[in-house]
C-alpha positions in Angstrom: 0.0 0.0 0.0 1.4 3.4 -1.0 1.4 6.1 1.7 1.9 9.7 0.6 3.8 12.3 2.6 3.5 15.9 1.4 6.7 17.9 1.9 5.9 21.5 0.9 8.0 23.3 3.5 11.7 24.2 3.7 13.9 22.0 5.8 15.5 24.8 7.7 12.1 26.6 8.3 10.9 23.6 10.4 13.9 21.4 11.1 12.2 19.5 13.9 9.2 18.6 11.6 11.6 17.6 8.8 13.6 15.3 11.0 10.4 13.8 12.3 9.2 13.0 8.8 12.6 11.6 7.9 12.7 9.3 10.9 9.1 8.1 10.4 9.7 7.3 6.7 13.1 5.7 7.3 11.7 3.6 10.0 8.6 2.6 7.9 10.9 1.6 5.1 13.1 -0.4 7.5 10.5 -2.3 9.5 7.4 -2.5 7.2 8.6 -2.2 3.6 6.9 -5.5 2.6 3.5 -4.0 3.4 3.8 -0.3 2.9 5.6 1.9 0.4 6.3 5.6 1.4 5.9 8.1 -1.5 7.2 11.6 -1.0 5.2 14.3 -2.7 7.2 17.5 -3.2 5.4 20.7 -4.4 8.4 21.8 -6.5 11.5 20.3 -8.1 13.6 22.7 -6.2 12.2 21.2 -3.0 13.3 17.7 -4.1 16.8 18.9 -4.8 17.2 20.7 -1.4 15.8 17.8 0.6 18.2 15.1 -0.5 17.6 12.8 2.5 13.9 12.4 1.5 14.5 12.5 -2.2 16.3 9.1 -2.0 12.8 7.5 -1.6 10.3 7.3 -4.4 9.0 10.8 -4.9 6.6 12.7 -7.2 6.5 16.5 -7.8 3.0 18.0 -8.0 2.1 21.7 -7.6 -1.4 20.9 -6.4 0.1 20.8 -2.9 2.1 24.0 -3.2 2.5 26.0 0.1 3.1 29.2 -1.9 -0.1 29.2 -4.0 -2.7 30.7 -1.7 -5.5 30.6 -4.2 -4.9 26.9 -5.1 -5.1 26.0 -1.4 -8.3 27.9 -0.9 -9.8 26.4 -4.1 -9.0 22.8 -2.9 -10.4 23.5 0.6 -13.6 24.9 -0.9 -14.0 21.7 -3.0 -13.6 19.6 0.1 -16.1 21.7 2.1 -18.8 21.5 -0.6 -18.2 18.1 -2.2 -16.2 16.2 0.5 -13.3 15.8 -1.9 -11.0 17.8 -4.2 -11.2 16.6 -7.8 -7.6 17.7 -8.4 -6.4 15.6 -5.4 -8.6 12.7 -6.5 -7.2 12.6 -10.0 -3.6 12.8 -8.7 -4.0 10.2 -6.0 -5.8 7.7 -8.2 -3.3 8.1 -11.0 -0.4 7.3 -8.6 -2.5 4.7 -6.6 -1.9 6.5 -3.3 -4.5 5.2 -0.8 -3.3 7.1 2.3 -2.1 10.6 2.9 -0.2 10.7 6.2 0.7 13.6 8.6 0.1 16.2 5.9 -3.5 17.4 5.4 -7.0 16.1 4.8 -8.4 14.9 1.4 -12.1 14.9 2.3 -14.6 12.5 3.8 -15.8 11.4 0.3 -12.3 10.7 -1.1 -11.3 7.3 -2.1 -8.1 7.8 -0.1 -7.8 8.2 3.7 -6.0 11.0 5.4 -4.3 11.2 8.8 -3.2 14.8 9.5 -0.7 15.4 12.3 -1.1 18.2 14.7 2.1 18.8 16.6 0.4 21.0 19.2 -2.5 23.5 19.7 -0.4 26.4 20.8 -2.7 29.0 19.3 -5.4 28.2 22.0 -3.0 28.5 24.9 -0.5 31.1 23.8 -2.4 33.2 21.3 0.1 36.1 21.8 2.6 34.2 19.7 0.3 34.4 16.6 -1.4 37.2 14.6 -5.2 37.0 14.4 -5.2 35.7 10.8 -3.0 32.8 11.7 -5.1 31.9 14.8 -8.3 31.8 12.6 -6.6 29.7 9.9 -5.2 27.2 12.4 -8.5 26.8 14.2 -10.3 26.4 10.9 -7.8 23.8 9.8 -8.5 21.7 13.0 -12.3 22.0 12.4 -12.0 20.8 8.8 -9.6 18.1 9.6 -12.1 16.8 12.2 -14.8 16.7 9.5 -12.7 15.4 6.6 -10.1 13.0 7.9 -10.0 9.4 9.2 -8.1 10.3 12.4 -6.1 13.1 13.9 -2.5 12.2 14.9 -1.1 13.8 18.1 2.3 13.1 19.7 1.6 13.0 23.5 -1.1 12.4 26.1 -0.8 16.1 27.1 -1.6 17.2 23.5 -4.6 14.9 23.5 -5.8 16.4 26.8 -5.5 19.9 25.3 -7.5 18.8 22.3 -10.2 17.5 24.6 -10.5 21.0 26.2 -10.8 22.5 22.7 -13.3 20.0 21.0 -14.7 16.7 22.2 -15.5 15.8 18.6 -11.8 16.4 17.5 -10.6 14.5 20.6 -12.7 11.5 19.7 -10.8 11.3 16.4 -7.3 11.7 18.1 -4.7 8.9 18.0 -1.5 9.2 20.0 1.7 8.3 18.1 4.6 8.8 20.5 7.8 10.1 19.0 11.0 8.2 19.0 14.4 9.3 17.8 16.8 8.0 15.1 18.8 4.9 15.9 22.4 6.2 16.3 25.4 4.0 15.6 28.5 4.7 17.7 30.4 5.1 14.4 28.3 8.2 13.7 29.5 9.9 16.9 32.4 12.3 16.4 35.2 12.4 19.0 35.2 15.1 21.7 38.4 16.6 20.4 37.0 16.8 16.8 33.8 18.6 17.9 35.5 21.0 20.3 38.1 21.9 17.8 35.6 22.4 14.9 33.3 24.6 16.9 36.0 26.3 19.0 34.6 25.1 22.3 36.9 25.6 25.2 34.7 24.7 28.2 32.4 22.0 29.3 28.9 22.8 28.1 25.2 22.3 28.2 23.4 22.0 24.9 20.3 24.1 24.1 19.0 22.7 20.7 15.8 24.7 20.2 14.9 27.0 17.2 14.5 30.6 18.2 10.8 30.8 18.4 9.5 33.0 21.2 7.7 30.2 23.1 11.0 28.2 23.3 12.0 30.5 26.2 15.7 31.0 25.6 15.6 34.1 27.7 15.2 32.0 30.9 18.5 30.2 30.2 20.2 33.6 29.7 18.8 34.9 33.0 20.1 31.7 34.7 23.6 32.2 33.2 23.5 35.8 34.4 23.0 34.5 38.0 25.7 31.9 37.7 28.6 33.6 36.0 30.4 30.3 35.7 34.0 30.0 34.6 33.8 26.2 34.2 30.9 25.7 31.8 28.8 27.5 29.1 25.6 26.9 27.1 25.9 26.0 23.4 22.9 26.9 21.4 21.9 25.3 18.0 19.0 25.8 15.7 17.6 28.4 13.2 17.6 31.9 14.5 14.6 33.2 12.5 11.1 33.4 14.0 8.6 34.4 11.2 6.0 35.4 13.9 8.5 37.6 15.8 11.3 38.7 13.5 13.1 40.8 16.2 13.2 38.0 18.8 16.7 36.7 18.1 18.2 40.2 18.1 16.5 41.0 21.4 18.2 38.0 22.9 21.6 39.0 21.5 21.2 42.4 23.0 20.6 40.7 26.4 23.8 38.7 25.9 25.9 41.8 25.1 24.3 44.0 27.8 25.0 41.4 30.5 28.4 40.4 29.1 27.5 36.8 28.6 29.5 36.2 25.4 31.8 33.7 27.1 28.8 31.9 28.8 26.5 31.5 25.7 27.6 30.4 22.2 25.3 30.2 19.2 26.2 27.7 16.4 23.1 27.9 14.2 22.0 24.7 12.3 24.7 22.0 12.5 24.9 18.6 10.6 23.0 15.8 12.2 26.2 13.7 13.1 27.7 16.8 14.8 24.4 17.5 16.6 24.3 14.1 18.2 28.0 14.3 18.9 27.4 17.6 20.7 24.7 15.9 22.8 27.0 13.0 23.5 29.8 15.2 25.0 27.5 17.7 26.7 26.8 18.0 30.5 23.2 17.7 29.5 20.5 19.0 27.2 18.2 21.9 28.2 14.7 22.5 26.9 13.1 25.6 28.7 10.1 25.7 26.4 6.8 27.0 27.6 4.8 24.8 25.3 5.5 21.6 23.4 3.6 18.9 21.6 6.3 16.5 22.6 9.7 17.1 24.2 12.0 16.1 21.3 15.2 17.5 22.5 14.8 15.9 25.9 14.1 12.6 24.3 17.3 12.9 22.2 19.3 13.5 25.3 17.9 10.4 27.0 18.4 8.3 23.8 22.2 9.0 24.2 22.2 8.6 27.9 22.7 12.3 28.8 20.8 14.3 31.4 17.6 16.0 30.2 17.0 19.3 31.9 13.4 20.2 31.1 10.7 22.8 31.8 8.0 21.4 34.0 5.2 21.1 31.3 2.9 18.1 30.5 4.7 16.5 27.5 8.1 16.6 29.4 6.5 14.8 32.4 5.6 11.9 30.1 9.2 10.7 29.9 9.5 7.4 31.8 13.3 8.0 32.3 14.5 10.4 35.0 14.8 14.0 34.0 15.5 17.3 35.9 12.5 19.7 35.9 12.3 23.4 36.5 9.5 26.0 36.4 9.7 27.7 33.0 9.3 31.0 34.7 11.9 30.4 37.4 15.5 31.0 36.3 16.8 30.4 39.8 15.6 26.8 39.8 17.4 26.2 36.5 20.6 27.8 37.7 20.7 25.5 40.7 20.3 22.4 38.5 23.0 23.6 36.1 25.4 24.2 39.0 24.7 20.8 40.6 25.0 18.8 37.4 28.2 20.6 36.3 30.0 19.0 39.3 29.0 15.5 38.4 31.4 13.3 36.4 30.2 12.0 33.0 29.4 8.4 32.7 30.7 6.4 29.8 27.8 5.4 27.5 27.0 1.8 26.6 26.2 2.4 22.9 25.2 -1.2 22.2 22.6 -1.0 25.0 21.3 2.5 23.8 21.2 1.3 20.2 19.1 -1.8 21.1 16.8 0.3 23.3 16.2 2.9 20.6 15.7 0.2 18.0 13.0 -1.5 20.1 11.3 1.8 20.7 11.3 2.6 17.0 9.8 -0.8 16.2 6.9 -0.1 18.7 6.6 3.4 17.1 6.1 1.8 13.6 3.7 -0.9 15.0 1.6 1.8 16.6 1.6 3.9 13.4 0.6 0.9 11.3 -2.2 0.1 13.8 -3.5 3.7 13.4 -3.5 3.8 9.6 -4.9 0.3 9.3 -7.8 0.8 11.6 
């Protein structure tokens, strides 16, 4: 059975989402390729060239799914509203024998194909100040239409499902939880500590903060904690894209805080780094920090745990779902965070058992795919 995944966004605009798709499709291909065949649907040829990791799978280019064509998107949604399907989508899906559209959008209750849209979170209901009014209306409308015109709604945590229940009981009744897992990392992919520190000119022990610079990710709390500590023995290394399309001045505001408080030696920004380097940074870090105020799932914390490193997490619902031990702090309390950072910096690193971690992550990924297949086969 062919499963279509629409990729109509830039990798660097939503790196977490891109990596999630890549891991899901890789895992599906590894553990269930006898039953299911993933098909990548790019909206442009340029997208297929810039997303080489996904382009290695079977892919099709079709501008029906373009993210840049506002009028085409509106036209297709109107068709779905009035007829329960889009005739453009139907012709494309039938021609390519794609019976499932996964994680992307809805194709209509009367379509011959089934759709399973993924909603990472419902942040617009709980932090509306991070969105303009138009974006809030569109996101809410999308949830309403997805409830009417999809087979099921995929969410990534119990907390997100509970949030959905507060929003709409009808939507909640269609929700299926598909817990994230992380890529299975071979020890051969991990770079040496000397290589990483030399490449990125790192001279101290460090904590890793791997969040993109969206306002709700709460980087300012970490900076305030560093201001309190003034440590000479460790620093915070930050990775991720600096742009926030909802708040273009946000990154510069944080830079001004760094300069004003003379934190240049305490806080280092690397931007987007290659995946092998990213996991290598986690591996040699004192721990991974996620101070976010809102998450659909705590991906960065899960990555830390998958490599046996301490996860230092804001005390929010999705982070509390980790079964492994983590260190929690109030996302409004920089003093709590500073105490955790000081305490952990004095502990010696334990040598990781990569064989054990690899087997553990492989088993988790198998369960992830089994759960996914159960959802789309229901």
